[in-house]
N, CA, C and O of each residue as an XYZ file, in Angstrom:
352
protein
N      28.356    -39.395     45.044
C      27.079    -40.680     45.934
C      26.305    -40.509     46.595
O      25.370    -41.287     46.785
N      26.589    -38.683     47.522
C      25.655    -38.285     48.701
C      24.448    -38.059     47.485
O      23.334    -38.580     47.423
N      25.319    -36.762     46.239
C      23.580    -36.506     45.767
C      22.898    -36.735     45.222
O      21.752    -36.318     45.055
N      24.058    -38.210     44.408
C      22.669    -39.520     43.789
C      21.767    -40.038     44.645
O      20.713    -40.514     44.221
N      22.120    -40.003     46.161
C      21.009    -40.763     46.528
C      20.273    -39.648     47.411
O      19.261    -39.974     48.032
N      20.738    -38.406     47.475
C      19.715    -37.205     48.064
C      18.731    -37.045     46.432
O      17.559    -36.804     46.722
N      18.891    -37.103     45.268
C      18.465    -36.653     43.712
C      17.464    -38.286     43.521
O      16.435    -38.225     42.848
N      17.884    -39.671     44.168
C      16.705    -40.760     44.347
C      16.092    -40.579     45.348
O      14.865    -40.668     45.325
N      16.611    -40.349     46.228
C      15.189    -39.982     47.588
C      14.301    -38.731     47.394
O      13.303    -38.471     48.066
N      14.797    -38.005     46.394
C      13.523    -36.411     45.923
C      12.928    -36.728     44.678
O      12.232    -35.872     44.133
N      13.107    -37.883     44.126
C      12.320    -38.692     42.743
C      11.626    -39.799     43.609
O      10.626    -40.364     43.166
N      11.882    -39.955     44.217
C      11.559    -41.155     45.094
C       9.866    -40.629     45.705
O       8.826    -41.187     45.356
N       9.932    -39.674     46.481
C       8.800    -39.039     47.514
C       8.406    -38.133     46.084
O       7.419    -37.607     46.597
N       8.419    -37.710     45.064
C       7.824    -36.944     44.014
C       6.937    -37.630     43.596
O       5.749    -37.327     43.711
N       7.532    -39.084     42.819
C       6.787    -40.063     42.364
C       5.494    -40.504     42.980
O       4.419    -40.707     42.416
N       5.888    -40.642     44.578
C       4.246    -40.869     45.047
C       3.410    -39.546     45.366
O       2.189    -39.522     45.521
N       4.010    -38.782     45.417
C       3.609    -37.543     45.329
C       2.009    -38.009     44.110
O       0.864    -38.459     44.130
N       3.039    -37.492     43.244
C       2.518    -37.907     42.020
C       1.447    -38.855     41.657
O       0.586    -38.498     40.853
N       1.424    -40.310     42.305
C       0.439    -40.957     42.120
C      -0.325    -40.956     43.220
O      -1.482    -41.326     43.023
N      -0.097    -40.716     44.105
C      -1.392    -39.973     45.024
C      -2.592    -38.982     44.462
O      -3.781    -38.943     44.778
N      -1.721    -38.075     43.366
C      -2.623    -36.960     42.922
C      -3.463    -37.439     42.267
O      -4.666    -37.297     42.484
N      -2.700    -38.447     40.847
C      -3.420    -39.455     40.106
C      -4.740    -40.252     40.808
O      -5.787    -40.561     40.239
N      -4.311    -40.523     42.424
C      -5.656    -41.263     42.653
C      -6.745    -40.506     42.687
O      -7.905    -40.696     42.323
N      -6.137    -39.538     43.227
C      -7.292    -38.302     43.915
C      -8.574    -37.889     42.239
O      -9.776    -37.643     42.133
N      -7.304    -38.034     41.171
C      -7.825    -37.672     40.117
C      -9.033    -38.455     39.524
O     -10.071    -38.017     39.030
N      -8.602    -39.756     39.715
C      -9.713    -40.791     39.245
C     -10.485    -40.650     39.958
O     -11.553    -40.486     39.369
N     -10.632    -40.595     41.500
C     -11.848    -40.453     42.447
C     -12.873    -38.894     42.027
O     -14.099    -38.794     41.977
N     -12.191    -38.218     41.867
C     -13.049    -36.836     41.544
C     -13.532    -37.250     40.001
O     -14.730    -37.203     39.722
N     -12.815    -37.543     39.286
C     -13.787    -38.006     37.895
C     -14.300    -38.936     37.259
O     -14.766    -38.871     36.122
N     -14.232    -40.036     38.096
C     -14.421    -41.429     37.752
C     -14.715    -42.036     39.632
O     -13.866    -42.309     40.481
N     -16.185    -42.067     39.725
C     -15.826    -42.268     41.353
C     -16.832    -43.580     41.116
O     -17.622    -43.710     42.051
N     -16.947    -44.424     40.226
C     -17.616    -45.860     40.229
C     -16.525    -46.627     39.948
O     -16.733    -47.825     40.139
N     -15.122    -46.268     39.449
C     -14.143    -46.945     39.452
C     -13.064    -47.491     40.620
O     -11.910    -47.920     40.598
N     -14.050    -47.245     41.623
C     -13.282    -47.885     42.945
C     -14.440    -48.737     43.595
O     -15.632    -48.504     43.391
N     -14.000    -49.670     44.335
C     -14.802    -50.747     44.838
C     -16.648    -50.172     45.759
O     -17.146    -49.125     46.174
N     -17.051    -51.677     45.655
C     -18.245    -51.284     46.249
C     -18.699    -50.526     47.695
O     -18.160    -50.780     48.772
N     -19.789    -49.549     47.513
C     -19.720    -48.981     48.869
C     -18.732    -48.282     49.764
O     -18.765    -48.271     50.995
N     -17.918    -47.747     49.043
C     -16.467    -46.999     49.435
C     -17.184    -45.227     49.670
O     -18.016    -44.683     48.944
N     -16.721    -44.831     50.537
C     -17.125    -43.429     50.083
C     -15.968    -43.143     50.080
O     -14.870    -43.382     50.582
N     -16.656    -42.392     49.167
C     -15.588    -41.262     47.799
C     -14.723    -40.141     48.947
O     -13.583    -39.723     48.743
N     -15.376    -39.879     49.877
C     -14.828    -38.127     50.611
C     -14.022    -38.785     51.348
O     -13.062    -38.133     51.760
N     -14.095    -40.021     51.700
C     -13.113    -40.862     52.775
C     -12.326    -41.128     52.021
O     -11.308    -40.656     52.528
N     -12.032    -41.608     51.048
C     -10.984    -42.264     50.129
C     -10.090    -41.204     49.577
O      -8.874    -41.315     49.420
N     -11.007    -39.913     49.235
C     -10.008    -39.049     48.649
C      -9.380    -38.541     50.175
O      -8.251    -39.029     50.220
N      -9.655    -37.708     51.540
C      -8.815    -37.861     52.762
C      -7.927    -38.458     52.830
O      -6.808    -37.958     52.942
N      -8.205    -39.983     52.773
C      -6.602    -41.058     52.574
C      -5.821    -40.568     51.982
O      -4.692    -40.504     52.470
N      -6.153    -39.854     50.307
C      -4.987    -40.253     49.193
C      -4.559    -38.804     49.835
O      -3.331    -38.725     49.836
N      -5.156    -37.684     50.359
C      -4.724    -36.509     50.185
C      -3.650    -36.355     52.007
O      -2.741    -35.583     52.314
N      -4.266    -37.361     52.724
C      -3.015    -37.848     53.693
C      -2.381    -38.083     53.084
O      -2.217    -37.165     52.282
N      -1.661    -39.058     52.862
C      -0.225    -39.862     51.773
C       0.248    -38.826     51.050
O       1.475    -38.732     51.013
N      -0.494    -37.888     50.368
C       0.116    -36.818     49.619
C       0.760    -35.736     50.679
O       1.868    -35.274     50.408
N       0.179    -35.380     51.716
C       0.827    -34.673     52.693
C       1.829    -35.062     53.265
O       2.724    -34.265     53.546
N       1.912    -36.421     53.578
C       2.840    -37.464     54.300
C       4.242    -37.307     53.568
O       5.380    -37.300     54.037
N       3.873    -37.207     52.522
C       5.410    -37.373     51.070
C       5.854    -35.719     51.004
O       7.058    -35.465     50.985
N       4.951    -34.703     50.973
C       4.839    -33.670     50.988
C       5.506    -33.294     52.146
O       6.608    -33.128     51.622
N       5.636    -33.106     52.984
C       6.470    -33.212     54.427
C       8.152    -33.866     54.365
O       9.163    -33.253     54.708
N       8.096    -34.953     53.946
C       9.484    -35.670     53.856
C       9.863    -34.859     52.602
O      11.081    -34.854     52.780
N       9.670    -34.135     51.400
C      10.044    -33.506     50.610
C      10.534    -32.301     51.104
O      11.640    -31.892     50.752
N       9.823    -31.685     51.890
C      10.216    -30.708     51.958
C      11.268    -30.422     53.434
O      11.820    -29.389     53.811
N      11.251    -31.591     53.935
C      12.526    -31.999     55.185
C      13.633    -31.998     54.787
O      14.574    -31.468     55.377
N      13.730    -32.912     53.152
C      14.781    -33.622     52.429
C      15.672    -32.057     51.937
O      16.894    -31.918     51.895
N      14.723    -31.122     51.640
C      15.051    -29.982     50.438
C      15.879    -29.036     51.775
O      17.045    -28.645     51.723
N      15.040    -28.848     52.776
C      15.101    -27.740     54.130
C      17.010    -28.514     54.587
O      18.048    -27.852     54.552
N      16.934    -29.517     54.838
C      17.933    -30.122     55.681
C      18.983    -30.448     54.390
O      19.774    -29.575     54.031
N      18.955    -31.201     54.008
C      20.186    -31.517     52.357
C      20.103    -31.078     51.504
O      21.151    -30.557     51.125
N      18.820    -30.922     50.511
C      19.128    -30.362     49.415
C      19.515    -28.696     49.087
O      19.975    -28.459     47.970
N      19.351    -27.679     49.947
C      19.527    -26.112     50.233
C      20.477    -26.029     50.587
O      21.103    -25.159     49.981
N      21.329    -26.788     51.762
C      22.813    -26.791     52.339
C      23.971    -27.361     50.997
O      25.096    -26.973     50.683
N      23.120    -28.378     50.474
C      23.849    -28.756     49.277
C      24.428    -27.682     48.353
O      25.577    -27.360     48.051
N      23.143    -27.222     47.997
C      23.682    -26.075     46.827
C      23.869    -24.886     47.204
O      23.905    -23.913     46.450
N      24.042    -24.864     48.728
C      24.497    -22.971     49.014
C      25.985    -23.681     49.369
O      26.823    -22.845     49.032
N      26.598    -24.754     49.854
C      27.955    -25.257     49.572
C      28.520    -25.122     48.138
O      29.538    -24.445     47.995
N      28.068    -25.584     47.296
C      28.749    -25.333     46.150
C      28.610    -24.339     45.725
O      29.457    -24.186     44.844
N      27.923    -23.388     45.840
C      27.576    -21.831     45.432
C      29.260    -21.310     46.291
O      30.119    -20.572     45.809
N      29.269    -21.730     47.117
C      30.441    -21.445     48.239
C      31.672    -21.921     47.584
O      32.504    -21.015     47.615
N      32.093    -22.909     47.043
C      32.904    -23.579     46.309
C      33.141    -22.816     44.949
O      34.130    -22.707     44.224
N      32.044    -22.402     44.892
C      32.183    -21.917     43.384
C      33.532    -20.340     43.201
O      34.641    -20.150     42.700
N      32.412    -19.509     44.033
C      32.721    -17.897     44.374
C      34.153    -18.379     45.029
O      35.133    -17.794     44.569
N      34.356    -19.195     45.863
C      35.848    -19.561     46.211
C      36.576    -19.594     45.311
O      37.394    -18.675     45.275
N      36.616    -20.442     44.395
C      37.424    -20.838     43.552
C      37.641    -19.671     42.232
O      38.731    -19.420     41.718
N      36.575    -19.171     41.920
C      36.199    -17.856     41.056
C      37.223    -16.857     41.745
O      38.300    -16.599     41.207
N      36.987    -16.517     42.495
C      38.195    -15.566     43.711
C      39.444    -15.773     43.391
O      40.155    -14.949     42.816
N      39.984    -17.559     43.957
C      41.065    -17.780     43.349
C      42.027    -17.431     41.994
O      43.196    -17.146     41.734
N      40.452    -17.698     41.165
C      41.249    -17.730     39.729
C      41.451    -15.968     39.245
O      42.332    -15.481     38.535
N      40.243    -15.266     39.951
C      40.534    -13.812     39.865
C      42.013    -13.062     40.498
O      42.394    -11.968     40.082
N      42.693    -13.785     41.475
C      43.623    -13.004     42.335
C      45.284    -14.061     41.490
O      46.420    -13.890     41.933
N      44.940    -15.146     40.177
C      45.924    -15.480     39.675
C      46.136    -14.445     38.575
O      47.167    -14.273     37.925
N      44.932    -13.757     38.476
C      45.248    -13.331     36.860
C      45.444    -11.591     37.166
O      45.699    -10.826     36.236
């Protein structure tokens, strides 16, 4: 369950990053696609701020939850392999 929740959060954050990157791409390639009199530079900056926010959250999730989980799984695997070789 824990792993599923971590994976769901990772997917959620990546989805938001991709959404805001797509918005930036639209602003760069079709600036008339946004409302009247909006400053394109400000709109891009706001989207970049959103990307940075979700990217930071993804980095924290990775550093404090995903990497330790992977290390623990590797340690478990090495331990079980060591026990298997002791039996032979």
